[in-house]
Gaussian input, Z-matrix of N, CA and C with variables (Angstrom, degrees):
# hf/3-21g

backbone

0 1
 N
 C     1     B1
 C     2     B2     1     A1
 N     3     B3     2     A2     1     D1
 C     4     B4     3     A3     2     D2
 C     5     B5     4     A4     3     D3
 N     6     B6     5     A5     4     D4
 C     7     B7     6     A6     5     D5
 C     8     B8     7     A7     6     D6
 N     9     B9     8     A8     7     D7
 C    10    B10     9     A9     8     D8
 C    11    B11    10    A10     9     D9
 N    12    B12    11    A11    10    D10
 C    13    B13    12    A12    11    D11
 C    14    B14    13    A13    12    D12
 N    15    B15    14    A14    13    D13
 C    16    B16    15    A15    14    D14
 C    17    B17    16    A16    15    D15
 N    18    B18    17    A17    16    D16
 C    19    B19    18    A18    17    D17
 C    20    B20    19    A19    18    D18
 N    21    B21    20    A20    19    D19
 C    22    B22    21    A21    20    D20
 C    23    B23    22    A22    21    D21
 N    24    B24    23    A23    22    D22
 C    25    B25    24    A24    23    D23
 C    26    B26    25    A25    24    D24
 N    27    B27    26    A26    25    D25
 C    28    B28    27    A27    26    D26
 C    29    B29    28    A28    27    D27
 N    30    B30    29    A29    28    D28
 C    31    B31    30    A30    29    D29
 C    32    B32    31    A31    30    D30
 N    33    B33    32    A32    31    D31
 C    34    B34    33    A33    32    D32
 C    35    B35    34    A34    33    D33
 N    36    B36    35    A35    34    D34
 C    37    B37    36    A36    35    D35
 C    38    B38    37    A37    36    D36
 N    39    B39    38    A38    37    D37
 C    40    B40    39    A39    38    D38
 C    41    B41    40    A40    39    D39
 N    42    B42    41    A41    40    D40
 C    43    B43    42    A42    41    D41
 C    44    B44    43    A43    42    D42
 N    45    B45    44    A44    43    D43
 C    46    B46    45    A45    44    D44
 C    47    B47    46    A46    45    D45
 N    48    B48    47    A47    46    D46
 C    49    B49    48    A48    47    D47
 C    50    B50    49    A49    48    D48
 N    51    B51    50    A50    49    D49
 C    52    B52    51    A51    50    D50
 C    53    B53    52    A52    51    D51
 N    54    B54    53    A53    52    D52
 C    55    B55    54    A54    53    D53
 C    56    B56    55    A55    54    D54
 N    57    B57    56    A56    55    D55
 C    58    B58    57    A57    56    D56
 C    59    B59    58    A58    57    D57
 N    60    B60    59    A59    58    D58
 C    61    B61    60    A60    59    D59
 C    62    B62    61    A61    60    D60
 N    63    B63    62    A62    61    D61
 C    64    B64    63    A63    62    D62
 C    65    B65    64    A64    63    D63
 N    66    B66    65    A65    64    D64
 C    67    B67    66    A66    65    D65
 C    68    B68    67    A67    66    D66
 N    69    B69    68    A68    67    D67
 C    70    B70    69    A69    68    D68
 C    71    B71    70    A70    69    D69
 N    72    B72    71    A71    70    D70
 C    73    B73    72    A72    71    D71
 C    74    B74    73    A73    72    D72
 N    75    B75    74    A74    73    D73
 C    76    B76    75    A75    74    D74
 C    77    B77    76    A76    75    D75
 N    78    B78    77    A77    76    D76
 C    79    B79    78    A78    77    D77
 C    80    B80    79    A79    78    D78
 N    81    B81    80    A80    79    D79
 C    82    B82    81    A81    80    D80
 C    83    B83    82    A82    81    D81
 N    84    B84    83    A83    82    D82
 C    85    B85    84    A84    83    D83
 C    86    B86    85    A85    84    D84
 N    87    B87    86    A86    85    D85
 C    88    B88    87    A87    86    D86
 C    89    B89    88    A88    87    D87
 N    90    B90    89    A89    88    D88
 C    91    B91    90    A90    89    D89
 C    92    B92    91    A91    90    D90
 N    93    B93    92    A92    91    D91
 C    94    B94    93    A93    92    D92
 C    95    B95    94    A94    93    D93
 N    96    B96    95    A95    94    D94
 C    97    B97    96    A96    95    D95
 C    98    B98    97    A97    96    D96
 N    99    B99    98    A98    97    D97
 C   100   B100    99    A99    98    D98
 C   101   B101   100   A100    99    D99
 N   102   B102   101   A101   100   D100
 C   103   B103   102   A102   101   D101
 C   104   B104   103   A103   102   D102
 N   105   B105   104   A104   103   D103
 C   106   B106   105   A105   104   D104
 C   107   B107   106   A106   105   D105
 N   108   B108   107   A107   106   D106
 C   109   B109   108   A108   107   D107
 C   110   B110   109   A109   108   D108
 N   111   B111   110   A110   109   D109
 C   112   B112   111   A111   110   D110
 C   113   B113   112   A112   111   D111
 N   114   B114   113   A113   112   D112
 C   115   B115   114   A114   113   D113
 C   116   B116   115   A115   114   D114
 N   117   B117   116   A116   115   D115
 C   118   B118   117   A117   116   D116
 C   119   B119   118   A118   117   D117
 N   120   B120   119   A119   118   D118
 C   121   B121   120   A120   119   D119
 C   122   B122   121   A121   120   D120
 N   123   B123   122   A122   121   D121
 C   124   B124   123   A123   122   D122
 C   125   B125   124   A124   123   D123
 N   126   B126   125   A125   124   D124
 C   127   B127   126   A126   125   D125
 C   128   B128   127   A127   126   D126
 N   129   B129   128   A128   127   D127
 C   130   B130   129   A129   128   D128
 C   131   B131   130   A130   129   D129
 N   132   B132   131   A131   130   D130
 C   133   B133   132   A132   131   D131
 C   134   B134   133   A133   132   D132
 N   135   B135   134   A134   133   D133
 C   136   B136   135   A135   134   D134
 C   137   B137   136   A136   135   D135
 N   138   B138   137   A137   136   D136
 C   139   B139   138   A138   137   D137
 C   140   B140   139   A139   138   D138
 N   141   B141   140   A140   139   D139
 C   142   B142   141   A141   140   D140
 C   143   B143   142   A142   141   D141
 N   144   B144   143   A143   142   D142
 C   145   B145   144   A144   143   D143
 C   146   B146   145   A145   144   D144
 N   147   B147   146   A146   145   D145
 C   148   B148   147   A147   146   D146
 C   149   B149   148   A148   147   D147
 N   150   B150   149   A149   148   D148
 C   151   B151   150   A150   149   D149
 C   152   B152   151   A151   150   D150
 N   153   B153   152   A152   151   D151
 C   154   B154   153   A153   152   D152
 C   155   B155   154   A154   153   D153
 N   156   B156   155   A155   154   D154
 C   157   B157   156   A156   155   D155
 C   158   B158   157   A157   156   D156
 N   159   B159   158   A158   157   D157
 C   160   B160   159   A159   158   D158
 C   161   B161   160   A160   159   D159
 N   162   B162   161   A161   160   D160
 C   163   B163   162   A162   161   D161
 C   164   B164   163   A163   162   D162
 N   165   B165   164   A164   163   D163
 C   166   B166   165   A165   164   D164
 C   167   B167   166   A166   165   D165
 N   168   B168   167   A167   166   D166
 C   169   B169   168   A168   167   D167
 C   170   B170   169   A169   168   D168
 N   171   B171   170   A170   169   D169
 C   172   B172   171   A171   170   D170
 C   173   B173   172   A172   171   D171
 N   174   B174   173   A173   172   D172
 C   175   B175   174   A174   173   D173
 C   176   B176   175   A175   174   D174
 N   177   B177   176   A176   175   D175
 C   178   B178   177   A177   176   D176
 C   179   B179   178   A178   177   D177
 N   180   B180   179   A179   178   D178
 C   181   B181   180   A180   179   D179
 C   182   B182   181   A181   180   D180
 N   183   B183   182   A182   181   D181
 C   184   B184   183   A183   182   D182
 C   185   B185   184   A184   183   D183
 N   186   B186   185   A185   184   D184
 C   187   B187   186   A186   185   D185
 C   188   B188   187   A187   186   D186

   B1=1.4561
   B2=1.5200
   B3=1.3054
   B4=1.4610
   B5=1.5221
   B6=1.3186
   B7=1.4610
   B8=1.5256
   B9=1.3053
   B10=1.4680
   B11=1.5228
   B12=1.3180
   B13=1.4680
   B14=1.5261
   B15=1.3247
   B16=1.4679
   B17=1.5230
   B18=1.3228
   B19=1.4619
   B20=1.5242
   B21=1.3151
   B22=1.4579
   B23=1.5309
   B24=1.3312
   B25=1.4605
   B26=1.5239
   B27=1.3395
   B28=1.4679
   B29=1.5239
   B30=1.3172
   B31=1.4519
   B32=1.5332
   B33=1.3358
   B34=1.4700
   B35=1.5276
   B36=1.3139
   B37=1.4648
   B38=1.5232
   B39=1.3181
   B40=1.4637
   B41=1.5242
   B42=1.3328
   B43=1.4682
   B44=1.5215
   B45=1.3424
   B46=1.4669
   B47=1.5223
   B48=1.3195
   B49=1.4658
   B50=1.5202
   B51=1.3255
   B52=1.4619
   B53=1.5238
   B54=1.3284
   B55=1.4674
   B56=1.5328
   B57=1.3460
   B58=1.4816
   B59=1.5343
   B60=1.3252
   B61=1.4578
   B62=1.5177
   B63=1.3016
   B64=1.4649
   B65=1.5304
   B66=1.3060
   B67=1.4619
   B68=1.5218
   B69=1.3200
   B70=1.4617
   B71=1.5192
   B72=1.3337
   B73=1.4652
   B74=1.5213
   B75=1.2989
   B76=1.4552
   B77=1.5274
   B78=1.3456
   B79=1.4693
   B80=1.5205
   B81=1.3212
   B82=1.4701
   B83=1.5247
   B84=1.3136
   B85=1.4717
   B86=1.5279
   B87=1.3157
   B88=1.4614
   B89=1.5244
   B90=1.3256
   B91=1.4698
   B92=1.5210
   B93=1.3281
   B94=1.4693
   B95=1.5234
   B96=1.3260
   B97=1.4632
   B98=1.5231
   B99=1.3297
   B100=1.4639
   B101=1.5253
   B102=1.3255
   B103=1.4641
   B104=1.5250
   B105=1.3207
   B106=1.4582
   B107=1.5279
   B108=1.3174
   B109=1.4633
   B110=1.5318
   B111=1.3449
   B112=1.4767
   B113=1.5323
   B114=1.3364
   B115=1.4620
   B116=1.5255
   B117=1.3246
   B118=1.4678
   B119=1.5279
   B120=1.3137
   B121=1.4661
   B122=1.5207
   B123=1.3370
   B124=1.4667
   B125=1.5304
   B126=1.3240
   B127=1.4675
   B128=1.5256
   B129=1.3169
   B130=1.4646
   B131=1.5249
   B132=1.3426
   B133=1.4718
   B134=1.5254
   B135=1.3229
   B136=1.4596
   B137=1.5201
   B138=1.2986
   B139=1.4645
   B140=1.5296
   B141=1.3249
   B142=1.4650
   B143=1.5292
   B144=1.3371
   B145=1.4699
   B146=1.5319
   B147=1.3147
   B148=1.4711
   B149=1.5245
   B150=1.3264
   B151=1.4647
   B152=1.5265
   B153=1.3255
   B154=1.4573
   B155=1.5205
   B156=1.3326
   B157=1.4590
   B158=1.5287
   B159=1.3216
   B160=1.4685
   B161=1.5332
   B162=1.3236
   B163=1.4691
   B164=1.5280
   B165=1.3380
   B166=1.4661
   B167=1.5272
   B168=1.3340
   B169=1.4600
   B170=1.5314
   B171=1.3283
   B172=1.4710
   B173=1.5229
   B174=1.3458
   B175=1.4711
   B176=1.5271
   B177=1.3208
   B178=1.4621
   B179=1.5322
   B180=1.3272
   B181=1.4595
   B182=1.5270
   B183=1.3242
   B184=1.4649
   B185=1.5315
   B186=1.3168
   B187=1.4827
   B188=1.5240
   A1=109.81
   A2=116.64
   A3=121.45
   A4=112.00
   A5=116.58
   A6=120.61
   A7=113.12
   A8=118.18
   A9=120.54
   A10=112.69
   A11=118.08
   A12=118.94
   A13=111.16
   A14=117.89
   A15=119.94
   A16=111.13
   A17=116.83
   A18=119.72
   A19=110.15
   A20=116.94
   A21=121.28
   A22=110.34
   A23=116.91
   A24=120.24
   A25=110.87
   A26=117.10
   A27=119.73
   A28=111.73
   A29=117.35
   A30=120.21
   A31=110.93
   A32=116.16
   A33=120.01
   A34=110.85
   A35=117.11
   A36=120.95
   A37=110.49
   A38=116.35
   A39=119.76
   A40=111.86
   A41=117.22
   A42=119.33
   A43=113.45
   A44=118.04
   A45=120.08
   A46=113.58
   A47=118.10
   A48=119.72
   A49=113.96
   A50=118.31
   A51=118.99
   A52=112.96
   A53=118.28
   A54=120.81
   A55=114.61
   A56=119.69
   A57=117.62
   A58=113.77
   A59=118.18
   A60=121.33
   A61=110.95
   A62=114.94
   A63=121.53
   A64=107.44
   A65=115.75
   A66=121.57
   A67=108.98
   A68=115.25
   A69=119.95
   A70=113.88
   A71=117.56
   A72=118.43
   A73=110.05
   A74=114.94
   A75=121.12
   A76=110.28
   A77=116.96
   A78=120.40
   A79=111.49
   A80=117.05
   A81=120.35
   A82=110.74
   A83=117.04
   A84=120.52
   A85=109.43
   A86=116.92
   A87=120.37
   A88=111.26
   A89=117.18
   A90=120.83
   A91=110.75
   A92=117.18
   A93=120.55
   A94=111.28
   A95=117.16
   A96=120.74
   A97=109.96
   A98=117.18
   A99=120.75
   A100=112.17
   A101=118.01
   A102=121.02
   A103=111.38
   A104=117.52
   A105=121.32
   A106=111.92
   A107=118.23
   A108=120.93
   A109=111.90
   A110=119.85
   A111=117.92
   A112=112.48
   A113=117.21
   A114=120.21
   A115=110.34
   A116=116.98
   A117=122.22
   A118=111.04
   A119=116.86
   A120=120.98
   A121=114.29
   A122=117.47
   A123=120.30
   A124=114.50
   A125=119.23
   A126=119.61
   A127=114.37
   A128=118.25
   A129=120.39
   A130=110.85
   A131=117.96
   A132=120.11
   A133=110.42
   A134=116.18
   A135=120.53
   A136=110.36
   A137=115.12
   A138=121.44
   A139=110.81
   A140=117.01
   A141=120.13
   A142=112.56
   A143=117.33
   A144=121.93
   A145=110.31
   A146=116.42
   A147=122.00
   A148=112.46
   A149=115.15
   A150=123.74
   A151=112.86
   A152=116.76
   A153=121.99
   A154=108.79
   A155=116.61
   A156=119.53
   A157=107.53
   A158=118.82
   A159=119.55
   A160=113.00
   A161=117.83
   A162=120.67
   A163=110.27
   A164=117.39
   A165=120.42
   A166=110.92
   A167=115.88
   A168=120.56
   A169=110.70
   A170=117.09
   A171=120.05
   A172=111.15
   A173=117.43
   A174=120.70
   A175=110.29
   A176=116.03
   A177=121.01
   A178=110.53
   A179=117.32
   A180=120.75
   A181=111.56
   A182=116.61
   A183=120.74
   A184=111.83
   A185=116.82
   A186=120.16
   A187=111.93
   D1=156.73
   D2=179.49
   D3=-63.71
   D4=-25.45
   D5=-176.55
   D6=-97.46
   D7=8.02
   D8=-173.16
   D9=-58.19
   D10=-42.74
   D11=-178.19
   D12=-67.74
   D13=-38.77
   D14=178.10
   D15=-70.33
   D16=-39.59
   D17=177.31
   D18=-61.47
   D19=-40.32
   D20=177.80
   D21=-63.96
   D22=-45.91
   D23=179.17
   D24=-58.89
   D25=-49.16
   D26=-178.05
   D27=-64.29
   D28=-33.38
   D29=175.44
   D30=-62.77
   D31=-45.85
   D32=177.82
   D33=-65.26
   D34=-41.59
   D35=178.64
   D36=-56.70
   D37=-48.78
   D38=-177.99
   D39=-65.76
   D40=-46.66
   D41=-174.29
   D42=-76.96
   D43=-24.00
   D44=-177.24
   D45=-104.08
   D46=-31.36
   D47=-172.67
   D48=-112.98
   D49=-15.47
   D50=-176.37
   D51=-119.08
   D52=-58.10
   D53=-174.12
   D54=-58.24
   D55=-36.37
   D56=-177.44
   D57=-70.47
   D58=-8.82
   D59=-173.51
   D60=-113.86
   D61=150.54
   D62=176.61
   D63=-89.26
   D64=80.85
   D65=-175.49
   D66=-80.00
   D67=127.11
   D68=-173.59
   D69=-115.01
   D70=1.25
   D71=179.79
   D72=-152.87
   D73=158.47
   D74=176.07
   D75=-63.03
   D76=-37.60
   D77=178.59
   D78=-61.38
   D79=-41.81
   D80=179.06
   D81=-66.33
   D82=-41.74
   D83=177.83
   D84=-62.07
   D85=-44.73
   D86=-179.86
   D87=-62.76
   D88=-40.96
   D89=179.03
   D90=-62.80
   D91=-44.73
   D92=179.51
   D93=-63.14
   D94=-40.22
   D95=178.11
   D96=-64.76
   D97=-45.28
   D98=-179.28
   D99=-64.94
   D100=-29.67
   D101=175.89
   D102=-77.66
   D103=-32.79
   D104=-175.72
   D105=-71.25
   D106=-37.39
   D107=-174.60
   D108=-59.37
   D109=-51.42
   D110=176.52
   D111=-63.71
   D112=-37.65
   D113=176.68
   D114=-58.77
   D115=-47.70
   D116=-178.66
   D117=-60.15
   D118=-43.19
   D119=-175.90
   D120=-79.22
   D121=-32.09
   D122=-170.22
   D123=-112.98
   D124=-21.27
   D125=-171.31
   D126=-126.66
   D127=-13.40
   D128=-173.44
   D129=-100.62
   D130=101.38
   D131=177.22
   D132=-61.94
   D133=146.28
   D134=-179.02
   D135=-124.80
   D136=131.59
   D137=-178.13
   D138=-55.86
   D139=-44.14
   D140=-175.96
   D141=-68.86
   D142=-12.83
   D143=177.93
   D144=-108.49
   D145=32.27
   D146=-178.95
   D147=55.86
   D148=40.59
   D149=177.87
   D150=62.83
   D151=27.16
   D152=172.65
   D153=-101.99
   D154=160.49
   D155=171.25
   D156=-78.93
   D157=162.21
   D158=177.53
   D159=-55.77
   D160=-39.41
   D161=179.42
   D162=-65.67
   D163=-44.87
   D164=178.28
   D165=-61.38
   D166=-41.23
   D167=-179.10
   D168=-63.33
   D169=-45.13
   D170=179.10
   D171=-64.25
   D172=-39.23
   D173=177.71
   D174=-61.44
   D175=-42.17
   D176=-179.49
   D177=-63.67
   D178=-40.21
   D179=178.72
   D180=-66.74
   D181=-34.18
   D182=-176.69
   D183=-79.86
   D184=-18.67
   D185=-176.40
   D186=-72.42

């Protein structure tokens, strides 16, 4: 589907950055989301990208 990559991202966001925590405010949820996005793109290796981060994978494609 056209939305598969976004659906995958939101699934990881919920299961890794939101559900494990007892979030009690919108500010806390927003902070966790804002911290997760750079982590997801720069530090979280992904199996489907040959264990590279999304940024590493894009750099490799552009090289």
